[in-house]
N, C-alpha and C positions, 0 to 999 in steps of 0.2 A: 210110728207116732200117730195117734188118733187124729181124726179130722172132725171138727165141731161144725155141725150144720147150724148156721146162725142166720135166722130169717131177718134179723135186724142189721146184718152187715151189708154195706153198700158195695163191697168188693171182696173177693176172696183174697186170702193172705197165706203165704207159706214162709217158714223160716229155713226150709231146706233147699239149698241151691240145686240139689240133684233132682228136684221135682220138675225143673224146667226142661222142656223139650226143644227149645230154641233159645235165641239170644234174650238176655234181660235188657230191656230198652229203658232209656231214661224216660221219666214221666213227669208230668206237671205237679203231681202230689209228692211232697217230700216228708210229710209227717202224718201220723195217724194218732187220733185220740180214741179212747174207749177200751183199749186192751189193758185191763187192770188199772184204768184211770191214769196211765202214764203216757207220755208222748213217745211214740216209737218212730224211728227213722226209716223211711221207705227208700230203698236203694234203687228200685226200678220196677218194671212190670214185664210180664211175658206170659207165655202159654205153659201151663203145667199139666201133668197127667198124674192122677192119684188112683192107685189100685185100692179098692175098698172091698171089704167082706161084710155081709150083713149077718144077722143072728141065725139065718137059715143056711149059711154057708155059701150063698151066692156071691161070686166074685165078679166085679165089674170095674172097668177103668173109666174114670170121669176126666174129661179134658175141659179145662176152664182157663180163663184169664185170671191172673193173680198178681198181687204185689209181692215183691221180695222184701221181707222185713226180718232180718237175721235175729233180732232180739224179741220177736213176738211171743215166744214161749208156747204157741199152739198154732195149728193150721186151722183157718176158718174157711168154710165154704158158703158162699152167698147164693142160695138157691134162686132168689128172684132175678139176679143178674144173669145167671145161667139160663133161666127160663125165658127171659127177654131176648137173649141172643138166639135161642133155638125156636122161639115162638111156640113152645109147648113144654109140658112137664108139670109136676105138682109135688107139693109137700104137705103131708097130713100128720097131725099129732093129736093123740088123746091119752087117756089114762093107761092104756095098754102098751103104748109105744108110739113109734112114728114110722111113716113110709114115704120114701122118695121115689117118684115115678119119673124116669128119665125119658128124653125125647124118643128113644128107640122102643119104648114100651116096657123096658125092664123096670120092675118095682123092687126096691131094696127095703127090707124091714129092719128097724132098729129098736 
């Protein structure tokens, strides 16, 4: 299932319980708006790992905090929350595509 890099998302979201690498914790947020303009139920949050492959074939695992929202329909990656946590990284987009530079210096092209 693809992951949407959403610079407008305040938190990452997954609908796949198998993405979690630890426990899903109860959280203070119990509903999300904005995913297709419907209110979605947040079950909890935790740490996820997503293996991604860019257009050049580079494969990298991204570890992030995410809400578990079983009926989300899509996984969302919040780059700004990820960058704030790691205090580095960048996301650039233009007419040719986009690039995500991770804290370890890996740049993924999309």
